C-alpha positions as a Markdown table, in Angstrom:
| # | Residue | x | y | z |
|---|---|---|---|---|
| 1 | Met | 85.9 | 82.9 | 119.3 |
| 2 | Ile | 82.9 | 83.4 | 117.1 |
| 3 | Gly | 83.9 | 82.0 | 113.8 |
| 4 | Asp | 83.8 | 79.2 | 111.2 |
| 5 | Gly | 86.2 | 76.3 | 110.7 |
| 6 | Val | 88.7 | 78.2 | 108.7 |
| 7 | Leu | 89.3 | 80.7 | 111.5 |
| 8 | Leu | 89.4 | 78.0 | 114.1 |
| 9 | Asn | 92.0 | 76.1 | 112.1 |
| 10 | Ala | 94.1 | 79.2 | 111.6 |
| 11 | Leu | 94.1 | 79.9 | 115.3 |
| 12 | His | 95.1 | 76.3 | 116.1 |
| 13 | Glu | 97.9 | 76.4 | 113.5 |
| 14 | Lys | 99.3 | 79.5 | 115.3 |
| 15 | Gly | 99.2 | 77.6 | 118.6 |
| 16 | Asp | 96.3 | 79.5 | 120.1 |
| 17 | Ala | 94.0 | 77.6 | 122.4 |
| 18 | Ile | 90.2 | 78.2 | 122.3 |
| 19 | Val | 88.8 | 78.6 | 125.8 |
| 20 | Asp | 85.4 | 79.1 | 127.3 |
| 21 | Ser | 86.4 | 81.6 | 130.0 |
| 22 | Gln | 88.9 | 84.3 | 130.7 |
| 23 | Pro | 90.4 | 84.5 | 127.2 |
| 24 | Asp | 93.2 | 87.0 | 126.4 |
| 25 | Tyr | 91.4 | 88.1 | 123.3 |
| 26 | Phe | 88.2 | 87.5 | 121.4 |
| 27 | Val | 88.0 | 87.1 | 117.7 |
| 28 | Gly | 84.7 | 87.6 | 115.9 |
| 29 | Glu | 83.4 | 86.5 | 112.5 |
| 30 | Gly | 80.8 | 83.8 | 111.8 |
| 31 | Arg | 77.5 | 82.8 | 110.4 |
| 32 | Thr | 76.2 | 80.6 | 113.3 |
| 33 | Ile | 75.9 | 83.2 | 115.9 |
| 34 | Asn | 73.1 | 83.1 | 118.5 |
| 35 | Leu | 72.2 | 85.3 | 121.4 |
| 36 | Glu | 73.8 | 83.0 | 124.0 |
| 37 | Met | 77.1 | 83.3 | 122.2 |
| 38 | Leu | 76.8 | 87.1 | 122.0 |
| 39 | Glu | 76.0 | 87.3 | 125.7 |
| 40 | Ala | 79.0 | 85.1 | 126.6 |
| 41 | Ala | 81.4 | 87.1 | 124.4 |
| 42 | Thr | 80.1 | 90.4 | 125.7 |
| 43 | Gln | 80.9 | 89.3 | 129.3 |
| 44 | Met | 84.3 | 88.0 | 128.2 |
| 45 | Ile | 85.1 | 91.4 | 126.7 |
| 46 | Leu | 83.8 | 93.2 | 129.8 |
| 47 | Asn | 86.0 | 91.0 | 131.9 |
| 48 | Gly | 89.1 | 92.1 | 129.9 |
| 49 | Ala | 89.3 | 90.0 | 126.7 |
| 50 | Arg | 90.6 | 92.2 | 123.9 |
| 51 | Leu | 88.2 | 92.5 | 120.9 |
| 52 | Ile | 89.9 | 91.5 | 117.6 |
| 53 | Ala | 88.1 | 91.6 | 114.3 |
| 54 | Thr | 89.0 | 89.5 | 111.3 |
| 55 | Asn | 87.6 | 92.4 | 109.0 |
| 56 | Leu | 85.3 | 95.3 | 109.2 |
| 57 | Asp | 82.9 | 94.5 | 106.4 |
| 58 | Ser | 79.4 | 95.2 | 107.7 |
| 59 | Ser | 77.7 | 92.9 | 105.2 |
| 60 | Cys | 78.5 | 90.5 | 102.4 |
| 61 | Pro | 76.6 | 89.1 | 99.5 |
| 62 | Thr | 75.5 | 85.4 | 99.5 |
| 63 | Lys | 75.5 | 82.9 | 96.6 |
| 64 | Asp | 71.7 | 83.3 | 96.3 |
| 65 | Gly | 71.9 | 87.1 | 95.8 |
| 66 | Arg | 70.9 | 88.0 | 99.3 |
| 67 | Thr | 72.9 | 90.0 | 101.9 |
| 68 | Arg | 74.0 | 88.8 | 105.3 |
| 69 | Pro | 75.6 | 90.6 | 108.2 |
| 70 | Ser | 79.4 | 90.2 | 108.4 |
| 71 | Cys | 82.1 | 90.7 | 110.9 |
| 72 | Gly | 81.8 | 94.5 | 111.0 |
| 73 | Ala | 78.2 | 94.2 | 112.1 |
| 74 | Thr | 79.1 | 91.8 | 114.9 |
| 75 | Val | 82.0 | 94.0 | 116.0 |
| 76 | Ala | 79.7 | 97.0 | 116.1 |
| 77 | Tyr | 77.4 | 95.1 | 118.4 |
| 78 | Phe | 80.2 | 94.3 | 120.8 |
| 79 | Glu | 81.7 | 97.8 | 120.7 |
| 80 | Lys | 78.3 | 99.3 | 121.5 |
| 81 | Ala | 77.5 | 96.7 | 124.2 |
| 82 | Thr | 80.9 | 96.9 | 125.9 |
| 83 | Gly | 82.4 | 100.3 | 125.1 |
| 84 | Ala | 85.5 | 98.4 | 123.8 |
| 85 | Lys | 87.1 | 99.4 | 120.5 |
| 86 | Ala | 88.1 | 96.5 | 118.2 |
| 87 | Leu | 91.5 | 96.0 | 116.6 |
| 88 | Ser | 90.9 | 94.9 | 113.0 |
| 89 | Leu | 93.7 | 92.7 | 111.7 |
| 90 | Gly | 92.0 | 92.2 | 108.3 |
| 91 | Lys | 91.2 | 94.5 | 105.5 |
| 92 | Pro | 91.8 | 97.5 | 105.5 |
| 93 | Ser | 94.4 | 97.0 | 108.2 |
| 94 | Pro | 97.7 | 98.5 | 107.0 |
| 95 | Val | 99.6 | 95.9 | 109.0 |
| 96 | Met | 97.9 | 93.0 | 107.1 |
| 97 | Met | 98.1 | 94.6 | 103.7 |
| 98 | Arg | 101.8 | 95.5 | 104.1 |
| 99 | Val | 102.7 | 92.0 | 105.2 |
| 100 | Ala | 100.9 | 90.6 | 102.2 |
| 101 | Arg | 102.8 | 93.0 | 99.9 |
| 102 | Lys | 106.2 | 92.2 | 101.5 |
| 103 | Gln | 105.9 | 88.4 | 101.4 |
| 104 | Pro | 106.4 | 88.2 | 97.6 |
| 105 | Gly | 108.9 | 91.1 | 97.8 |
| 106 | Leu | 106.8 | 93.7 | 95.9 |
| 107 | Ser | 107.2 | 97.5 | 96.2 |
| 108 | Thr | 104.2 | 99.6 | 96.9 |
| 109 | Ser | 103.6 | 100.6 | 93.3 |
| 110 | Gln | 103.9 | 97.0 | 92.1 |
| 111 | Thr | 101.0 | 95.9 | 94.3 |
| 112 | Val | 97.4 | 95.8 | 93.0 |
| 113 | Met | 94.6 | 95.5 | 95.5 |
| 114 | Ile | 91.6 | 93.7 | 93.9 |
| 115 | Gly | 88.4 | 93.8 | 95.9 |
| 116 | Asp | 84.7 | 94.1 | 95.8 |
| 117 | Thr | 84.1 | 96.5 | 98.7 |
| 118 | Met | 85.1 | 100.2 | 98.6 |
| 119 | Ser | 85.0 | 100.7 | 102.3 |
| 120 | Thr | 87.5 | 97.9 | 103.2 |
| 121 | Asp | 89.3 | 96.3 | 100.2 |
| 122 | Leu | 89.8 | 99.5 | 98.1 |
| 123 | Leu | 90.2 | 101.8 | 101.1 |
| 124 | Gly | 93.2 | 99.7 | 102.3 |
| 125 | Gly | 94.7 | 99.7 | 98.9 |
| 126 | Val | 94.3 | 103.4 | 98.4 |
| 127 | Gln | 95.7 | 104.2 | 101.9 |
| 128 | Leu | 98.8 | 102.2 | 101.2 |
| 129 | Gly | 99.3 | 103.6 | 97.7 |
| 130 | Tyr | 98.5 | 100.4 | 95.9 |
| 131 | Arg | 97.0 | 100.3 | 92.5 |
| 132 | Thr | 93.3 | 99.3 | 92.8 |
| 133 | Val | 90.7 | 97.3 | 90.9 |
| 134 | Leu | 87.1 | 97.2 | 92.0 |
| 135 | Val | 85.2 | 94.1 | 91.0 |
| 136 | Leu | 81.4 | 94.7 | 90.9 |
| 137 | Ser | 80.4 | 91.2 | 91.9 |
| 138 | Gly | 80.3 | 92.1 | 95.6 |
| 139 | Gly | 78.8 | 94.7 | 97.9 |
| 140 | Thr | 79.8 | 97.8 | 95.9 |
| 141 | Gln | 78.0 | 98.8 | 92.7 |
| 142 | Val | 79.3 | 101.3 | 90.1 |
| 143 | Asp | 76.8 | 104.0 | 91.3 |
| 144 | Asp | 78.2 | 103.7 | 94.8 |
| 145 | Val | 81.7 | 104.7 | 93.8 |
| 146 | Thr | 80.9 | 108.4 | 93.7 |
| 147 | Arg | 80.0 | 108.4 | 97.5 |
| 148 | Tyr | 83.7 | 107.9 | 98.3 |
| 149 | Ala | 86.4 | 110.5 | 98.4 |
| 150 | Tyr | 88.7 | 108.0 | 96.6 |
| 151 | Ser | 88.2 | 105.9 | 93.6 |
| 152 | Pro | 89.6 | 102.7 | 92.1 |
| 153 | Asp | 92.1 | 102.8 | 89.2 |
| 154 | Val | 90.0 | 100.2 | 87.3 |
| 155 | Ile | 86.4 | 98.9 | 87.6 |
| 156 | Val | 85.5 | 95.5 | 86.2 |
| 157 | Asn | 82.2 | 93.6 | 86.3 |
| 158 | Ser | 83.6 | 90.2 | 87.2 |
| 159 | Ile | 86.9 | 88.7 | 88.4 |
| 160 | Ala | 86.8 | 86.9 | 85.0 |
| 161 | Asp | 87.5 | 90.3 | 83.4 |
| 162 | Leu | 90.9 | 90.2 | 84.9 |
| 163 | Cys | 91.9 | 87.3 | 82.6 |
| 164 | Asn | 92.7 | 89.9 | 79.9 |
| 165 | Thr | 95.8 | 91.1 | 81.8 |
| 166 | Glu | 97.1 | 93.4 | 78.9 |
| 167 | Glu | 93.9 | 95.4 | 78.9 |
| 168 | Ile | 93.9 | 95.8 | 82.7 |
| 169 | Ala | 97.6 | 96.6 | 82.8 |
| 170 | Asp | 97.1 | 99.4 | 80.3 |
| 171 | Gln | 94.4 | 101.0 | 82.5 |
| 172 | Leu | 96.5 | 100.8 | 85.7 |
| 173 | Pro | 99.1 | 103.4 | 86.6 |
| 174 | Ala | 102.6 | 102.2 | 85.7 |
| 175 | Pro | 104.5 | 100.6 | 88.5 |
| 176 | Asn | 107.8 | 102.0 | 89.8 |
| 177 | Pro | 109.7 | 99.2 | 91.6 |
| 178 | Asp | 111.9 | 101.8 | 93.4 |
| 179 | Asp | 108.8 | 103.4 | 95.0 |
| 180 | Asp | 108.2 | 102.1 | 98.4 |
| 181 | Ser | 107.1 | 105.4 | 99.9 |
| 182 | His | 104.7 | 104.1 | 102.5 |
| 183 | Asp | 106.8 | 103.5 | 105.7 |
| 184 | Leu | 104.8 | 101.6 | 108.3 |
| 185 | Asp | 107.0 | 102.7 | 111.2 |
| 186 | Arg | 106.5 | 106.4 | 110.2 |
| 187 | Trp | 102.7 | 105.7 | 109.9 |
| 188 | Arg | 102.7 | 104.3 | 113.4 |
| 189 | Ala | 104.6 | 107.2 | 114.8 |
| 190 | Leu | 102.1 | 109.6 | 113.2 |
| 191 | Gln | 99.2 | 107.7 | 114.8 |
| 192 | Ala | 100.7 | 107.9 | 118.3 |
């Protein structure tokens, strides 16, 4: 695993053991990567470990206004070096986003995806038929939106703008609790 403490704790909570050789799968996301770790992980993947990504964001903003490589960049390195194709369990994975919707018992149209990245957060929401809000505090700026074939329902400058729920609700398409038109089993069958 390449990852920070939160990822390590999550794997331990699920009962997964972190090993130094012959893993069943390899999970990648982290800020403390060095070439030695990349070489070891590359060899593990070449030896049969499955490559799993926590997300496909290629970069993310930092607190000091800079940009750092993110999991998608690391995954691209491994895919190029090994020929393996990663399974992404994070955004925009329809599996993860559907589970997140179903846990509170929401229908598709009752769900709002709020995110700061068009290529992951908003893509996942749009693909599953969720209502979407783009927050401009992350990697996507308002001028970037026109580069995509889809667009958010609402664009806000800051997450703080979501405090005025009436104004946001007026801008979003009305929910229909009976609409749960996105069937994951049907989607899987179409992908096969």
